[in-house]
Chimera marker file (.cmm) of the C-alpha trace (Angstrom):
<marker_set name="trace">
<marker id="1" x="2.457" y="4.129" z="-10.237" r="1" g="1" b="0" radius="0.5"/>
<marker id="2" x="5.973" y="5.461" z="-10.545" r="1" g="1" b="0" radius="0.5"/>
<marker id="3" x="4.626" y="8.982" z="-11.105" r="1" g="1" b="0" radius="0.5"/>
<marker id="4" x="1.328" y="10.281" z="-9.821" r="1" g="1" b="0" radius="0.5"/>
<marker id="5" x="-0.931" y="13.070" z="-11.004" r="1" g="1" b="0" radius="0.5"/>
<marker id="6" x="0.041" y="16.323" z="-9.281" r="1" g="1" b="0" radius="0.5"/>
<marker id="7" x="-3.250" y="16.264" z="-7.338" r="1" g="1" b="0" radius="0.5"/>
<marker id="8" x="-2.711" y="12.731" z="-6.013" r="1" g="1" b="0" radius="0.5"/>
<marker id="9" x="-4.289" y="9.339" z="-6.674" r="1" g="1" b="0" radius="0.5"/>
<marker id="10" x="-7.795" y="10.527" z="-5.765" r="1" g="1" b="0" radius="0.5"/>
<marker id="11" x="-7.654" y="13.714" z="-7.843" r="1" g="1" b="0" radius="0.5"/>
<marker id="12" x="-9.957" y="14.285" z="-10.821" r="1" g="1" b="0" radius="0.5"/>
<marker id="13" x="-7.227" y="12.855" z="-13.091" r="1" g="1" b="0" radius="0.5"/>
<marker id="14" x="-5.361" y="10.735" z="-10.517" r="1" g="1" b="0" radius="0.5"/>
<marker id="15" x="-4.185" y="7.143" z="-10.944" r="1" g="1" b="0" radius="0.5"/>
<marker id="16" x="-7.339" y="5.710" z="-9.354" r="1" g="1" b="0" radius="0.5"/>
<marker id="17" x="-9.206" y="6.808" z="-12.509" r="1" g="1" b="0" radius="0.5"/>
<marker id="18" x="-7.232" y="4.284" z="-14.570" r="1" g="1" b="0" radius="0.5"/>
<marker id="19" x="-9.094" y="1.358" z="-12.978" r="1" g="1" b="0" radius="0.5"/>
<marker id="20" x="-12.432" y="2.922" z="-11.948" r="1" g="1" b="0" radius="0.5"/>
<marker id="21" x="-14.495" y="1.244" z="-14.735" r="1" g="1" b="0" radius="0.5"/>
<marker id="22" x="-15.506" y="4.664" z="-16.049" r="1" g="1" b="0" radius="0.5"/>
<marker id="23" x="-14.470" y="5.512" z="-19.603" r="1" g="1" b="0" radius="0.5"/>
<marker id="24" x="-15.302" y="9.180" z="-18.994" r="1" g="1" b="0" radius="0.5"/>
<marker id="25" x="-12.471" y="9.643" z="-16.501" r="1" g="1" b="0" radius="0.5"/>
<marker id="26" x="-8.733" y="9.409" z="-17.137" r="1" g="1" b="0" radius="0.5"/>
<marker id="27" x="-5.331" y="9.230" z="-15.494" r="1" g="1" b="0" radius="0.5"/>
<marker id="28" x="-3.160" y="12.185" z="-16.535" r="1" g="1" b="0" radius="0.5"/>
<marker id="29" x="0.506" y="12.784" z="-15.759" r="1" g="1" b="0" radius="0.5"/>
<marker id="30" x="2.200" y="16.063" z="-16.570" r="1" g="1" b="0" radius="0.5"/>
<marker id="31" x="5.777" y="15.480" z="-17.674" r="1" g="1" b="0" radius="0.5"/>
<marker id="32" x="5.798" y="11.926" z="-19.093" r="1" g="1" b="0" radius="0.5"/>
<marker id="33" x="8.617" y="10.197" z="-17.206" r="1" g="1" b="0" radius="0.5"/>
<marker id="34" x="11.103" y="7.664" z="-18.524" r="1" g="1" b="0" radius="0.5"/>
<marker id="35" x="10.374" y="4.210" z="-17.150" r="1" g="1" b="0" radius="0.5"/>
<marker id="36" x="6.738" y="4.947" z="-16.322" r="1" g="1" b="0" radius="0.5"/>
<marker id="37" x="4.992" y="2.014" z="-14.616" r="1" g="1" b="0" radius="0.5"/>
<marker id="38" x="1.587" y="1.149" z="-13.197" r="1" g="1" b="0" radius="0.5"/>
<marker id="39" x="1.076" y="-2.000" z="-11.126" r="1" g="1" b="0" radius="0.5"/>
<marker id="40" x="-1.905" y="-4.055" z="-9.962" r="1" g="1" b="0" radius="0.5"/>
<marker id="41" x="-1.440" y="-6.485" z="-7.061" r="1" g="1" b="0" radius="0.5"/>
<marker id="42" x="-3.790" y="-9.344" z="-6.164" r="1" g="1" b="0" radius="0.5"/>
<marker id="43" x="-3.918" y="-11.493" z="-3.001" r="1" g="1" b="0" radius="0.5"/>
<marker id="44" x="-3.922" y="-14.688" z="-5.129" r="1" g="1" b="0" radius="0.5"/>
<marker id="45" x="-2.615" y="-15.517" z="-8.585" r="1" g="1" b="0" radius="0.5"/>
<marker id="46" x="-4.680" y="-15.002" z="-11.721" r="1" g="1" b="0" radius="0.5"/>
<marker id="47" x="-4.002" y="-16.000" z="-15.323" r="1" g="1" b="0" radius="0.5"/>
<marker id="48" x="-4.480" y="-12.853" z="-17.374" r="1" g="1" b="0" radius="0.5"/>
<marker id="49" x="-4.779" y="-13.768" z="-21.027" r="1" g="1" b="0" radius="0.5"/>
<marker id="50" x="-5.651" y="-10.327" z="-22.343" r="1" g="1" b="0" radius="0.5"/>
<marker id="51" x="-5.941" y="-6.698" z="-21.358" r="1" g="1" b="0" radius="0.5"/>
<marker id="52" x="-7.563" y="-3.540" z="-22.634" r="1" g="1" b="0" radius="0.5"/>
<marker id="53" x="-6.375" y="0.033" z="-22.844" r="1" g="1" b="0" radius="0.5"/>
<marker id="54" x="-8.733" y="2.950" z="-23.451" r="1" g="1" b="0" radius="0.5"/>
<marker id="55" x="-7.351" y="6.183" z="-24.886" r="1" g="1" b="0" radius="0.5"/>
<marker id="56" x="-7.970" y="9.519" z="-23.191" r="1" g="1" b="0" radius="0.5"/>
<marker id="57" x="-10.686" y="11.973" z="-24.148" r="1" g="1" b="0" radius="0.5"/>
<marker id="58" x="-8.366" y="14.519" z="-25.787" r="1" g="1" b="0" radius="0.5"/>
<marker id="59" x="-4.821" y="15.101" z="-27.085" r="1" g="1" b="0" radius="0.5"/>
<marker id="60" x="-3.888" y="11.939" z="-29.053" r="1" g="1" b="0" radius="0.5"/>
<marker id="61" x="-0.200" y="12.832" z="-28.691" r="1" g="1" b="0" radius="0.5"/>
<marker id="62" x="-0.519" y="11.855" z="-24.976" r="1" g="1" b="0" radius="0.5"/>
<marker id="63" x="-1.686" y="8.309" z="-25.809" r="1" g="1" b="0" radius="0.5"/>
<marker id="64" x="0.553" y="5.330" z="-25.020" r="1" g="1" b="0" radius="0.5"/>
<marker id="65" x="2.505" y="4.190" z="-28.066" r="1" g="1" b="0" radius="0.5"/>
<marker id="66" x="4.962" y="1.612" z="-26.740" r="1" g="1" b="0" radius="0.5"/>
<marker id="67" x="4.708" y="-0.630" z="-23.678" r="1" g="1" b="0" radius="0.5"/>
<marker id="68" x="5.092" y="-4.015" z="-22.041" r="1" g="1" b="0" radius="0.5"/>
<marker id="69" x="2.769" y="-6.021" z="-19.822" r="1" g="1" b="0" radius="0.5"/>
<marker id="70" x="4.716" y="-7.954" z="-17.192" r="1" g="1" b="0" radius="0.5"/>
<marker id="71" x="3.797" y="-10.517" z="-14.536" r="1" g="1" b="0" radius="0.5"/>
<marker id="72" x="5.430" y="-11.435" z="-11.223" r="1" g="1" b="0" radius="0.5"/>
<marker id="73" x="4.738" y="-13.375" z="-8.058" r="1" g="1" b="0" radius="0.5"/>
<marker id="74" x="7.327" y="-11.638" z="-5.869" r="1" g="1" b="0" radius="0.5"/>
<marker id="75" x="7.657" y="-8.079" z="-7.224" r="1" g="1" b="0" radius="0.5"/>
<marker id="76" x="11.342" y="-8.667" z="-8.017" r="1" g="1" b="0" radius="0.5"/>
<marker id="77" x="11.426" y="-11.110" z="-10.925" r="1" g="1" b="0" radius="0.5"/>
<marker id="78" x="9.217" y="-9.954" z="-13.803" r="1" g="1" b="0" radius="0.5"/>
<marker id="79" x="8.227" y="-11.846" z="-16.951" r="1" g="1" b="0" radius="0.5"/>
<marker id="80" x="7.277" y="-10.073" z="-20.188" r="1" g="1" b="0" radius="0.5"/>
<marker id="81" x="3.800" y="-11.234" z="-21.194" r="1" g="1" b="0" radius="0.5"/>
<marker id="82" x="3.261" y="-8.812" z="-24.067" r="1" g="1" b="0" radius="0.5"/>
<marker id="83" x="5.282" y="-6.115" z="-25.798" r="1" g="1" b="0" radius="0.5"/>
<marker id="84" x="3.923" y="-3.448" z="-28.167" r="1" g="1" b="0" radius="0.5"/>
<marker id="85" x="5.484" y="-0.684" z="-30.251" r="1" g="1" b="0" radius="0.5"/>
<marker id="86" x="4.089" y="1.957" z="-32.616" r="1" g="1" b="0" radius="0.5"/>
<marker id="87" x="0.534" y="1.590" z="-31.320" r="1" g="1" b="0" radius="0.5"/>
<marker id="88" x="-2.132" y="4.148" z="-32.223" r="1" g="1" b="0" radius="0.5"/>
<marker id="89" x="-5.693" y="4.790" z="-31.147" r="1" g="1" b="0" radius="0.5"/>
<marker id="90" x="-8.062" y="5.826" z="-33.927" r="1" g="1" b="0" radius="0.5"/>
<marker id="91" x="-10.338" y="7.832" z="-31.650" r="1" g="1" b="0" radius="0.5"/>
<marker id="92" x="-10.870" y="9.357" z="-28.256" r="1" g="1" b="0" radius="0.5"/>
<marker id="93" x="-11.984" y="6.996" z="-25.495" r="1" g="1" b="0" radius="0.5"/>
<marker id="94" x="-11.302" y="4.093" z="-27.841" r="1" g="1" b="0" radius="0.5"/>
<marker id="95" x="-10.846" y="0.718" z="-26.146" r="1" g="1" b="0" radius="0.5"/>
<marker id="96" x="-8.442" y="-1.761" z="-27.710" r="1" g="1" b="0" radius="0.5"/>
<marker id="97" x="-7.929" y="-5.354" z="-26.590" r="1" g="1" b="0" radius="0.5"/>
<marker id="98" x="-4.531" y="-7.022" z="-26.567" r="1" g="1" b="0" radius="0.5"/>
<marker id="99" x="-4.294" y="-10.814" z="-26.219" r="1" g="1" b="0" radius="0.5"/>
<marker id="100" x="-1.334" y="-12.629" z="-24.715" r="1" g="1" b="0" radius="0.5"/>
<marker id="101" x="-0.246" y="-16.256" z="-24.700" r="1" g="1" b="0" radius="0.5"/>
<marker id="102" x="0.187" y="-16.184" z="-20.913" r="1" g="1" b="0" radius="0.5"/>
<marker id="103" x="-0.835" y="-19.371" z="-19.072" r="1" g="1" b="0" radius="0.5"/>
<marker id="104" x="0.795" y="-18.628" z="-15.712" r="1" g="1" b="0" radius="0.5"/>
<marker id="105" x="-1.013" y="-17.240" z="-12.679" r="1" g="1" b="0" radius="0.5"/>
<marker id="106" x="0.643" y="-14.118" z="-11.290" r="1" g="1" b="0" radius="0.5"/>
<marker id="107" x="-0.204" y="-12.010" z="-8.254" r="1" g="1" b="0" radius="0.5"/>
<marker id="108" x="1.282" y="-8.834" z="-9.741" r="1" g="1" b="0" radius="0.5"/>
<marker id="109" x="0.861" y="-7.253" z="-13.131" r="1" g="1" b="0" radius="0.5"/>
<marker id="110" x="2.785" y="-4.242" z="-14.368" r="1" g="1" b="0" radius="0.5"/>
<marker id="111" x="2.121" y="-1.976" z="-17.338" r="1" g="1" b="0" radius="0.5"/>
<marker id="112" x="5.451" y="-0.416" z="-18.309" r="1" g="1" b="0" radius="0.5"/>
<marker id="113" x="4.994" y="2.459" z="-20.782" r="1" g="1" b="0" radius="0.5"/>
<marker id="114" x="8.113" y="3.310" z="-22.770" r="1" g="1" b="0" radius="0.5"/>
<marker id="115" x="6.680" y="5.824" z="-25.261" r="1" g="1" b="0" radius="0.5"/>
<marker id="116" x="3.725" y="8.035" z="-26.012" r="1" g="1" b="0" radius="0.5"/>
<marker id="117" x="2.861" y="9.835" z="-29.259" r="1" g="1" b="0" radius="0.5"/>
<marker id="118" x="5.108" y="12.827" z="-28.742" r="1" g="1" b="0" radius="0.5"/>
<marker id="119" x="3.590" y="14.952" z="-25.973" r="1" g="1" b="0" radius="0.5"/>
<marker id="120" x="5.478" y="15.915" z="-22.839" r="1" g="1" b="0" radius="0.5"/>
<marker id="121" x="2.383" y="14.587" z="-20.976" r="1" g="1" b="0" radius="0.5"/>
<marker id="122" x="0.679" y="11.169" z="-20.760" r="1" g="1" b="0" radius="0.5"/>
<marker id="123" x="-2.903" y="9.950" z="-20.354" r="1" g="1" b="0" radius="0.5"/>
<marker id="124" x="-5.185" y="6.905" z="-20.543" r="1" g="1" b="0" radius="0.5"/>
<marker id="125" x="-8.810" y="6.400" z="-19.544" r="1" g="1" b="0" radius="0.5"/>
<marker id="126" x="-8.778" y="2.714" z="-18.515" r="1" g="1" b="0" radius="0.5"/>
<marker id="127" x="-6.479" y="-0.274" z="-18.102" r="1" g="1" b="0" radius="0.5"/>
<marker id="128" x="-8.242" y="-3.588" z="-17.556" r="1" g="1" b="0" radius="0.5"/>
<marker id="129" x="-6.864" y="-7.090" z="-17.164" r="1" g="1" b="0" radius="0.5"/>
<marker id="130" x="-8.911" y="-9.987" z="-18.535" r="1" g="1" b="0" radius="0.5"/>
<marker id="131" x="-8.666" y="-13.357" z="-16.837" r="1" g="1" b="0" radius="0.5"/>
<marker id="132" x="-8.813" y="-16.476" z="-19.009" r="1" g="1" b="0" radius="0.5"/>
<link id1="1" id2="2" r="1" g="1" b="0" radius="0.2"/>
<link id1="2" id2="3" r="1" g="1" b="0" radius="0.2"/>
<link id1="3" id2="4" r="1" g="1" b="0" radius="0.2"/>
<link id1="4" id2="5" r="1" g="1" b="0" radius="0.2"/>
<link id1="5" id2="6" r="1" g="1" b="0" radius="0.2"/>
<link id1="6" id2="7" r="1" g="1" b="0" radius="0.2"/>
<link id1="7" id2="8" r="1" g="1" b="0" radius="0.2"/>
<link id1="8" id2="9" r="1" g="1" b="0" radius="0.2"/>
<link id1="9" id2="10" r="1" g="1" b="0" radius="0.2"/>
<link id1="10" id2="11" r="1" g="1" b="0" radius="0.2"/>
<link id1="11" id2="12" r="1" g="1" b="0" radius="0.2"/>
<link id1="12" id2="13" r="1" g="1" b="0" radius="0.2"/>
<link id1="13" id2="14" r="1" g="1" b="0" radius="0.2"/>
<link id1="14" id2="15" r="1" g="1" b="0" radius="0.2"/>
<link id1="15" id2="16" r="1" g="1" b="0" radius="0.2"/>
<link id1="16" id2="17" r="1" g="1" b="0" radius="0.2"/>
<link id1="17" id2="18" r="1" g="1" b="0" radius="0.2"/>
<link id1="18" id2="19" r="1" g="1" b="0" radius="0.2"/>
<link id1="19" id2="20" r="1" g="1" b="0" radius="0.2"/>
<link id1="20" id2="21" r="1" g="1" b="0" radius="0.2"/>
<link id1="21" id2="22" r="1" g="1" b="0" radius="0.2"/>
<link id1="22" id2="23" r="1" g="1" b="0" radius="0.2"/>
<link id1="23" id2="24" r="1" g="1" b="0" radius="0.2"/>
<link id1="24" id2="25" r="1" g="1" b="0" radius="0.2"/>
<link id1="25" id2="26" r="1" g="1" b="0" radius="0.2"/>
<link id1="26" id2="27" r="1" g="1" b="0" radius="0.2"/>
<link id1="27" id2="28" r="1" g="1" b="0" radius="0.2"/>
<link id1="28" id2="29" r="1" g="1" b="0" radius="0.2"/>
<link id1="29" id2="30" r="1" g="1" b="0" radius="0.2"/>
<link id1="30" id2="31" r="1" g="1" b="0" radius="0.2"/>
<link id1="31" id2="32" r="1" g="1" b="0" radius="0.2"/>
<link id1="32" id2="33" r="1" g="1" b="0" radius="0.2"/>
<link id1="33" id2="34" r="1" g="1" b="0" radius="0.2"/>
<link id1="34" id2="35" r="1" g="1" b="0" radius="0.2"/>
<link id1="35" id2="36" r="1" g="1" b="0" radius="0.2"/>
<link id1="36" id2="37" r="1" g="1" b="0" radius="0.2"/>
<link id1="37" id2="38" r="1" g="1" b="0" radius="0.2"/>
<link id1="38" id2="39" r="1" g="1" b="0" radius="0.2"/>
<link id1="39" id2="40" r="1" g="1" b="0" radius="0.2"/>
<link id1="40" id2="41" r="1" g="1" b="0" radius="0.2"/>
<link id1="41" id2="42" r="1" g="1" b="0" radius="0.2"/>
<link id1="42" id2="43" r="1" g="1" b="0" radius="0.2"/>
<link id1="43" id2="44" r="1" g="1" b="0" radius="0.2"/>
<link id1="44" id2="45" r="1" g="1" b="0" radius="0.2"/>
<link id1="45" id2="46" r="1" g="1" b="0" radius="0.2"/>
<link id1="46" id2="47" r="1" g="1" b="0" radius="0.2"/>
<link id1="47" id2="48" r="1" g="1" b="0" radius="0.2"/>
<link id1="48" id2="49" r="1" g="1" b="0" radius="0.2"/>
<link id1="49" id2="50" r="1" g="1" b="0" radius="0.2"/>
<link id1="50" id2="51" r="1" g="1" b="0" radius="0.2"/>
<link id1="51" id2="52" r="1" g="1" b="0" radius="0.2"/>
<link id1="52" id2="53" r="1" g="1" b="0" radius="0.2"/>
<link id1="53" id2="54" r="1" g="1" b="0" radius="0.2"/>
<link id1="54" id2="55" r="1" g="1" b="0" radius="0.2"/>
<link id1="55" id2="56" r="1" g="1" b="0" radius="0.2"/>
<link id1="56" id2="57" r="1" g="1" b="0" radius="0.2"/>
<link id1="57" id2="58" r="1" g="1" b="0" radius="0.2"/>
<link id1="58" id2="59" r="1" g="1" b="0" radius="0.2"/>
<link id1="59" id2="60" r="1" g="1" b="0" radius="0.2"/>
<link id1="60" id2="61" r="1" g="1" b="0" radius="0.2"/>
<link id1="61" id2="62" r="1" g="1" b="0" radius="0.2"/>
<link id1="62" id2="63" r="1" g="1" b="0" radius="0.2"/>
<link id1="63" id2="64" r="1" g="1" b="0" radius="0.2"/>
<link id1="64" id2="65" r="1" g="1" b="0" radius="0.2"/>
<link id1="65" id2="66" r="1" g="1" b="0" radius="0.2"/>
<link id1="66" id2="67" r="1" g="1" b="0" radius="0.2"/>
<link id1="67" id2="68" r="1" g="1" b="0" radius="0.2"/>
<link id1="68" id2="69" r="1" g="1" b="0" radius="0.2"/>
<link id1="69" id2="70" r="1" g="1" b="0" radius="0.2"/>
<link id1="70" id2="71" r="1" g="1" b="0" radius="0.2"/>
<link id1="71" id2="72" r="1" g="1" b="0" radius="0.2"/>
<link id1="72" id2="73" r="1" g="1" b="0" radius="0.2"/>
<link id1="73" id2="74" r="1" g="1" b="0" radius="0.2"/>
<link id1="74" id2="75" r="1" g="1" b="0" radius="0.2"/>
<link id1="75" id2="76" r="1" g="1" b="0" radius="0.2"/>
<link id1="76" id2="77" r="1" g="1" b="0" radius="0.2"/>
<link id1="77" id2="78" r="1" g="1" b="0" radius="0.2"/>
<link id1="78" id2="79" r="1" g="1" b="0" radius="0.2"/>
<link id1="79" id2="80" r="1" g="1" b="0" radius="0.2"/>
<link id1="80" id2="81" r="1" g="1" b="0" radius="0.2"/>
<link id1="81" id2="82" r="1" g="1" b="0" radius="0.2"/>
<link id1="82" id2="83" r="1" g="1" b="0" radius="0.2"/>
<link id1="83" id2="84" r="1" g="1" b="0" radius="0.2"/>
<link id1="84" id2="85" r="1" g="1" b="0" radius="0.2"/>
<link id1="85" id2="86" r="1" g="1" b="0" radius="0.2"/>
<link id1="86" id2="87" r="1" g="1" b="0" radius="0.2"/>
<link id1="87" id2="88" r="1" g="1" b="0" radius="0.2"/>
<link id1="88" id2="89" r="1" g="1" b="0" radius="0.2"/>
<link id1="89" id2="90" r="1" g="1" b="0" radius="0.2"/>
<link id1="90" id2="91" r="1" g="1" b="0" radius="0.2"/>
<link id1="91" id2="92" r="1" g="1" b="0" radius="0.2"/>
<link id1="92" id2="93" r="1" g="1" b="0" radius="0.2"/>
<link id1="93" id2="94" r="1" g="1" b="0" radius="0.2"/>
<link id1="94" id2="95" r="1" g="1" b="0" radius="0.2"/>
<link id1="95" id2="96" r="1" g="1" b="0" radius="0.2"/>
<link id1="96" id2="97" r="1" g="1" b="0" radius="0.2"/>
<link id1="97" id2="98" r="1" g="1" b="0" radius="0.2"/>
<link id1="98" id2="99" r="1" g="1" b="0" radius="0.2"/>
<link id1="99" id2="100" r="1" g="1" b="0" radius="0.2"/>
<link id1="100" id2="101" r="1" g="1" b="0" radius="0.2"/>
<link id1="101" id2="102" r="1" g="1" b="0" radius="0.2"/>
<link id1="102" id2="103" r="1" g="1" b="0" radius="0.2"/>
<link id1="103" id2="104" r="1" g="1" b="0" radius="0.2"/>
<link id1="104" id2="105" r="1" g="1" b="0" radius="0.2"/>
<link id1="105" id2="106" r="1" g="1" b="0" radius="0.2"/>
<link id1="106" id2="107" r="1" g="1" b="0" radius="0.2"/>
<link id1="107" id2="108" r="1" g="1" b="0" radius="0.2"/>
<link id1="108" id2="109" r="1" g="1" b="0" radius="0.2"/>
<link id1="109" id2="110" r="1" g="1" b="0" radius="0.2"/>
<link id1="110" id2="111" r="1" g="1" b="0" radius="0.2"/>
<link id1="111" id2="112" r="1" g="1" b="0" radius="0.2"/>
<link id1="112" id2="113" r="1" g="1" b="0" radius="0.2"/>
<link id1="113" id2="114" r="1" g="1" b="0" radius="0.2"/>
<link id1="114" id2="115" r="1" g="1" b="0" radius="0.2"/>
<link id1="115" id2="116" r="1" g="1" b="0" radius="0.2"/>
<link id1="116" id2="117" r="1" g="1" b="0" radius="0.2"/>
<link id1="117" id2="118" r="1" g="1" b="0" radius="0.2"/>
<link id1="118" id2="119" r="1" g="1" b="0" radius="0.2"/>
<link id1="119" id2="120" r="1" g="1" b="0" radius="0.2"/>
<link id1="120" id2="121" r="1" g="1" b="0" radius="0.2"/>
<link id1="121" id2="122" r="1" g="1" b="0" radius="0.2"/>
<link id1="122" id2="123" r="1" g="1" b="0" radius="0.2"/>
<link id1="123" id2="124" r="1" g="1" b="0" radius="0.2"/>
<link id1="124" id2="125" r="1" g="1" b="0" radius="0.2"/>
<link id1="125" id2="126" r="1" g="1" b="0" radius="0.2"/>
<link id1="126" id2="127" r="1" g="1" b="0" radius="0.2"/>
<link id1="127" id2="128" r="1" g="1" b="0" radius="0.2"/>
<link id1="128" id2="129" r="1" g="1" b="0" radius="0.2"/>
<link id1="129" id2="130" r="1" g="1" b="0" radius="0.2"/>
<link id1="130" id2="131" r="1" g="1" b="0" radius="0.2"/>
<link id1="131" id2="132" r="1" g="1" b="0" radius="0.2"/>
</marker_set>
């Protein structure tokens, strides 16, 4: 992540909560930064054809609103696999699935969040990649 929870990755609301397969936890960042990114790296390439995002348990204004999903095999050259704007979650801890047309195996996936719903803070409960 380009900005971590003030308590660190292992804190109650640290970045490790974003991928812990538990919808009752969340990743929270105070002071939503410009150019906020989260990255997952794999030892071998995988074709990710979809992904899910689960909203946090409170404060809908902290939810992600605009973002891109990117793929790379070297960490330098990134390819946009999906781009979203003006997204909204209808409820708390709501999981939404987003499909892509990606057919390329990448070893690195990045979720670049460009906007939230107006809060100075940011949160999400889960980010999952789905291999096709």
